[in-house]
N, C-alpha and C positions, 0 to 999 in steps of 0.2 A: 572861664580859667580863675582859678583860685589865687587870689592875691590878699584879701584879708580874712580874720578869723569869721567874719558872716559870711564870707564867701562858702568858706570851711563849712561851718556848721548845716547851709542848707544844704551844702553837698553831702555832706553827713548823713544828716535824717532821709536824704531819697533813697541813699544806700539802704534805709531801716524801710524801704518800702512807702514812706511817705510821698503820697501825691497831690494832697488838700490839707489847707491849713485854715483855721480860721483867728484872725485877728483884726487888732484894732489900733492903729498907730497912735505915736505920741513921739515927744522929743527924746524921751529917755528909752528908745527904743530906735531912734530915727535911722541911725548905720546902718542897723540890722534891714530897716525896712527898706532902703536904699537898695540893698543888695538884693530883698526881695525883688523889687524893679527890672533892674539887670538881669535876671533872670531868667523874667517872664518878658522881657525882650526877648531874650536869646533861648524864648522856646524851648526851655529845657523839661517841661509837663509839669511843673510844680505849679499846681492853681491857688491861689490866694481868694478869701473870700471876707468880705467885711461884710458883719452883718450891723444893726446899728449900739451895740451896747458889749463890754467885754464879758460880762456874766452872759450874754446871750453867746459869744465864741467858746468859751469854758464848756457851757452846755449841748452847744452843738456838736465838738469835739467829744464829748462824752457820749451822745447819742453815735457819732460816728462809729464808734469804741463798740455800741452796741451790737447796731446794724450790719456793721462789716467782719468784724472781729479785727481788725486792723489799729494800729497804734492813731487817737485821735491826737491832733497837735492844735493848741490853741498860744498867742501869741497878744502881747500887752507892753504896755510901755510901764515906765518905774509907778514908786507907790499907789496914786490912785487907780489906774489901769489896772495894777497885779490885784489891788484887792479887790478890787470887781469882781476877779476869775474866781473867788475862793469860794462862790456857791457852788458852782459847778465841777469845781472840782473836788467838794464835799461830796458832789451826786457820785461821781466816778469814783470814788473811795469806798462810799457804803455800797456800792452796787458791784463793787471790785468790777472795775472797769481801767485798761493800758492808758492813757493820756499822759503827753508831756506836754506840759507849760514850757515857755520861752517869754520870759520877762527880761525889760530894761530894767537898769539900774543907772545914779549918779555917777560920773567918774569915778575912779578907784581913788584919788586925792580927798574928793569929799565924804567919803566911806567915815561914818560916826563924829562926823562934824556939825551935825541939825543943821544942814545945805536944803536949798529948796528941794521937795521931794524926792530927800534921801529918808529913807525907813529901814530897818533890818529886816530886810525880806528872807532870809533864812530863817532868823525865831518865827514869822508871820507863817509861812507856807511849813514850821514841823511838824504840825498837829494834822496837815491833811496830805500831805504828801512823803512816801515811803523813800525819798532820796532827794533832796534840796541842796545845790551848791552853785557857787558864785565862779565861773572863769575868769581866773585874775593873771593870767599868761597866754598866750598862742599856745605855748607848750602845752599847755592842760586842756585845751579844749577837747580833743580828741577823746580821751580818759572820759570825760563828765558825760559830755552826749553820751555815748556809747554806755556806759554807765546809768545813767538816766532810762535810757531808752531798754535795755537788758532789765533792769529792775520794774518797771512798767512789764512789761511782757510777762517775766515769772514771776512775779507779785500779784500782778492784776487788780494795780494800783497805780496812781498817781504821781508823777514824780515834775520838778521844777527846777530849769537852769536858769539863774539868775546870771543875764549880760551887761556887763556895764559899759556905760555908753562908748569911752575912750580905746576899751579892749576890743569892742564891733569895729572897729575899724583899724587896729594894730595889722602889721603884715604876720600872715603865718607862718610858721614856721613847726616843719617838719618833727616831730619829738624823734630825737636821738636813743642809741643806747648811752646813759646815763643815770647817776641818782637820782633820785627824789624824781626824775621823769618816766613815766607808764607810757608804753605803747599798745594801746588794746585795740578790741578787734570788733564790728560791725557783724556780730553773730551772738542770737541769744539760744538759750539750750533749748529741746525740744520738752515741752510739757505734757507728752505722752504718759505719764507716770503710772507706773501701773504695782498693785501691792505683790509681796511676794506670798507663792502659790499654797502656803501653807495657809494664809491670812482670807484666801479665794476661796479656799477648800471649807475654811470654819462659815463664811458667808454663803456658800451654798447649801452646809447641812443645815444653817437658821430656816432659809426660803424653800427649801425642802421640807423643813418638818412643818409648816404655817399651815393651816387651812383656809386662813383667810386673810391674804397680803394684800397691803393697799404699798404702792408707788407715790412718795408725796416728790413729783419732780419740779425742780426750779429753773432756771436761765440756764447754771452752769453745765446742764444735760445738752447745751445746744449741739449740734453736729452730732450726736447720737440718737436721734429719734428712732431710727431703725433696730438699735441695741436695746432699748427699751420698752419697744410693744414687742422683741422677741421674749425679751422677758416676762412683758405681764403675760404673753402667750402660753409658754411653757409654764409658768407658776399660776394660772391663774389668777392672777393679780385683779386687783382694779387700779387705777391711776388718778391721782387730783395734783392738779400744775399748780405752783405757785404763781402769783398774779404778775410776774416777771418771767415765768415759762411760758406762760398759757399756747405760746405759737411752737413750744419744743412739742406738743404732741396734737394733732390733728382732731379738732372737735368732731369729724366723723366716726370716728372711736368710738363705739359705743358706751364704753365701761369709763368713758374719760368721761369723769363727774366735774370737769373745771377747776373754780379755784375753792378754798377753804379761809372759815371765817366772816367777818362783818359783809366781805362781798363776795363772799363763795357761795355755794349752795345747799342745800342740806343733802344732797347726795353724799357730799366730799363731808361735812360735818358725821353723819352716820357711818361713812368708811372708818373715820378715826375713832370711833365712840365704841365700833365694833371688831376691829382687825384685830388679828391675834400677830401679824408681823407689818411694821411699818420699814419699809427702805426710804431711806432720803438720799436723792440723785442729784447733785450740785447744788443744794439749797441751804438756805441759814433760812430757816423760814422764822421770822419771831412771834409769832404770837400765841405762846408755849399753852395759852387757856384751851386752844380747840386740837393740838396734840391728844392723843392716847395718855390714859391715868395712869401712873409708875404703876408697872406691875402688870399692868392689863395685855400689852405686848412686849414682843422681844422687836429689837432697834439696831440699824444699821443704818451708818450715812457713807456716804463718798463724796468726797470730794479734796479740789486741788490746794484749797488754804487751811493749811493745817489746823492754824491754831482758830477754824470756828467745827473742828470736826467736837462731837459731843456738846455742844454748847446750849443747845433748846431743849434735849432730851435723853435721859438716862439712858443713850445705845449700850446696844451689850457688843457693839464690834464696830470699830472705825477705821474705815479702808482710805489712807492719805495716797489719791488719786485722780486721775483724769477719769471721767464718766466713759465716756465711750474707750477706750482702752482698757479700763475696768472690765466694763462689759463684754467685753471681745471674749477677756481670759475668765470672766465669770459665766459665760454661758455653755460651754460644753459640760460645764458640774452640775446642771439645774437639770433635774428630772423634770419630763414631763407631766406632768397633773392629769389624771383621766376626770376629776369631779371640776367643772366649769360652773358649781352653782351659786357660788358667792360672786364668780364674775358675772354673769347672765342677770342674779339680783340687782346688781348694781347698778346694771346696765339699763335694766325695767322700770327701775326707780327715777333714772336718770330723765327717763320718756315722760314720766308725769312732769318733772320739773321743768322739762321743757315748756311746757303746755302751762304751767302754772305761770314760768315768767312772761309767754305769751297773754294771759287771762292779768296779769299786773299790766303790761303794754297799754291794752285796751281799756281801762280806767278813764272815766272824763272828769277832769277837773275843772273847776271854776273858774278859779284866775290864770289860767292859762294852757297851751299843750300841756299833755301829760310828757316827761322828759324820757320818760323808757319808751316810750311810744316812738318818739325821734328816734332814738338808739335802735329799737326793734327794726322798725323800717328801714335802716341802711346795712345792717344785718343780712335782710334779705336781698339789698340789691350790690353787696360789697363782689368786684372784681376777684378772678382767680387769683390773681400776681398783687393784692389789694395790701395797702402798710397803710397801720391805722394805731395814729399816739393819742394818748389820752393824758386828763392833766389830772394832778391831784384836786380833791374834795367828790363832788357827786357825781363827774364825770367819772372818775374810776370807780365808781359804784355800777354804772350805768355800760360800763366796758366792762369790768368784770361780770355782770348780768347779763349781757344780752350780746355782746361781741364773739364772736364763733369765726375761732381761724384757722382756714381749711389748710392745706398741703404745703402750698407756696405762698400763704402770709403771712405779712410779720406785722407785729403791734411791740409795744414798748411803752413805759413810760418811767418816770424819776420815784424809783423804787423803796429803799430802806429811807432816805431823805424825806420823797414828798413830797419836794420842792413845788412851790406854785407858779408858775406860765412856763413850766420846761414843755410843754406839747409842741407849739408854735417851731423854737428851735428843734427841738426833734422831729417834726414834721418837716421841716425845711433840710436840715442834714441829711436825711431818708431822700428826699427831694436829690439833694446832690450824687448821693451814692448811688440811687436807680432812679436817674430821667426818665427810662423807659415805664415806672409806672405808676398810677393811681395813687396818691398817697392823701391820707383824710386824717384831719386833727380835730381831735373834739378838744373843747375848753370851756371851762365857765365866762361869765359876764369880769369876774372879778381878776382871774388869771390873767384874761383879755388886754383886763384895762393896764394892767402893771407892766409888761413888754411887750406881751404878745402883739397890740396892735401897731408896734414900731415894723414887727416883722414883716408882713405885709408888704411894707416898702421896700425889704431884703429881698420879697418875692417878686416883686417889678422890676429889681434892678436885674435881676439873674435869670428871670420868668424865659427869655429869648435862646437861653443855655440846654434849656430840655427841651428834649425829643418830645417827649410824653407831658402837656403843658398841663393836662387836669391837677389841680391842688384844691381841696376843695378844706373848705374850715368850717365849723359848725358851732358856732356861740351859745352857748345857754344862758340865755336872757330872762334873768329872774330879777333882778337887779339886787340880791343879795348875797353875802358869802353863805352860801347853802349849807354846806359839811361844816363850815364852824355853829351856824346855827343849830343845826340839829345834835351835835356835838355839847354844846351848852345847855339843851334839855337832857338829851339820853346820859351825858357821863356826869355831869355836875348838879342838873336839877334845876338849872337857874332859868327865868324869861329870854327868850333874844332881846337885847339890848341894841333896837337902832343907829345909836348913836356911830357902834362898833363894825353892826352888818349890813346896813344899807349899802347898794352901789348907785352910783350914781347911775341913772338910764343912758344910754347913747342911740342914737343909731349907726347900730356897726355894719347895716348892709350899705345903708349912706356913704359910710366911709369907705367900705371897699367899693361903691361905684365911684366916687372922688378920684380914687386910684385908676381908674379905668378897666374894673373888673367886676362880674356878674353880683349882684345882691339879688336875694329872696327872703321875703320876709315868709315864715311859718309863723302864725297867730291860732292854729287849733289842728285836735290830733287828725282830722281828714284832709289837712295840710302837709301832714309828712310825706306818704309817699309820693305825692308828684313835685314835693320838693325835691328830694331825693333823686327822681327822673330827671326832673332837670339839670342838677346838676351833674352828673355822670353821664347825659346825652353832650354838654359842654366842653368842647377842647380847650380848658383854660381857666381861670384862677376864679371859684365861686366863695362866697361867705353865705351860708346860712344864717339867717338871724333868726334863733328859735326864743318865740317868747313861751315860756315855759311856767308850770305851778312854782311857787316859792315854798310848798308846802305838801307837796309831793314825799313821800317820807320812802327814803334808802333803807327800806327794814333789813336787817341780818337775817340771816337763813331761820334764826333760832331769836325767841324773841324772850330774853332774861328776865326775871325777876325784877333786877336793879337797874333794866332798861326801862319796865314800864314804869315802878314807882316814879324813877327822877323825872320820866318825861310827864309824869302825871305830877307832878311835886311843881315843874316848871309850869304846866299851865295856872293852876292853883295861884302861883306869885304875878299872874296876869299878864301871859306871853302875849304880844302885839298880835299874832295870828293865833289867839287862842282856838276861835271857833272852826278856823280853816283847816287846822291840825288836828282839832279832833275829828273834823267831818272825814278829810283824807285819807286821815291812821285808818279810821272806820273803818272806810271804803276798800284800803288797799287789806286791812287785815281778813274782813268778809272776803276778799276777793281768794286768799289764800289758802281760808278755812277750809271752806268750798272745794277748792282745787287738791286740797289734802286727802280732806273726806272720801272724794270720787277715789283718788289715787290708791286709799288704802281700800275701798269697796271691791277696787278692780285688781288688787294684788291678791286680797280674800278668796278673789273666785279662782284665780289660776291653779 
């Protein structure tokens, strides 16, 4: 029964379709937490998940939105708890995800008086949130909650509701027809926006005129996979996916060349260098240096985020609309091409790239297992319904280079923010959303030490609720913040500084075993396959502690002159891993060269 403002807010968010919230308690949100407890005891269907930290709450809410398409909700107390939410909310903002944060505040009389844990939360969240509002009266609660959810859904951005402690327990009042009182609805407008027919015809004319069309597909095209493939079929286009759009197009599509850029493939780079038409679908791909040169290709962009249209490339036509709805209207205007030479050539080059990636995975390193081999062997064993999360750092490189997501698989990571440690809360949130599916978290030891280790405690707490208990974590154990170490060498020409880069070695498998889970120690390349076989045979939690080389190079598809010169400068300045870096990089480059020569000879024979 709704008696207080807190009761109303809980009921209202359920009207907006919320079934799960991620929260951490505190006195500033105490009355609201009490109402959540009452709702749980009454069995009203709202699940409260409490991980080990507020930052995990907001990252889980963002991941929930990414994996389900629903609004993610996180809850925290006033000042310290609210501040901890910021990183996850920025992840939602930068990856265009609908998340609503409900945060506590000190009582109304304390506002502006420097009281304990009283801070200006509206100012704090003003940059990250598309809408921030404090509820100050019961009559205002309805419109604030509805506006927060409506804005989050329509603008694909985080919003924040600030709930003072005394307001939480006030008697709820139904808004009446009166001056200054709004009566709102718990209904959002449809986002299936379609551009005008005249604009669609312009797009069709550009695509129909193209001889070498490339589709650059992002996460904004999720739900429109069939339409994207039909557009490629009719236009003879090749497909490149942004990292967060990896699961939008199945890896089984032969002319899908995976990602572009530092974490991408050479066939994707060649598509961008050689295409005469590029169509960007639901992506604001941020690395302009890998896009076609100005004047090389005619450009079209389709996106729901109007402010991002035409932001990365001088597009000829920008279409504000939902990718699926726009393609539904566009496809009848696209002429069927008879020339599939461009598309077939892309597929042939991609087969060569896959052979090169396998070759890179088979290399041996002196100081540990090849991290590529670990992920390569995982990819060979992925169940058809698997969900894979990756962290920022070199695990994102291996995810991009070696993981191939088939039809029903899902995969994601912190995209434009690229925050460390997100892989664990993402994986746990995925398990809550899909308790019947296998979830695999790939994470570096630096990120795992941040807050990732804590979340095994959350897994232990909730494991019994999941029908399929298979949850696998692989920790890339190289005692190094590897991505930053390579960036120091390749971007700045500086040697690695152990004081900032070394990660204290921990027995991660032992930590898992301490919690009652299975721990597997992987120390050499030949251990990788058996380790994954054992993990997938276990209906429970497994942590693979993969002792991998810290000098295995995350080579981009194309080595620039600047990349090579900066690396040489770093080594000349006395990099502590100088000899290993030289040896391992030379080995990787040699394997890459042999693979590409073979590929070129094969293409020449055709």
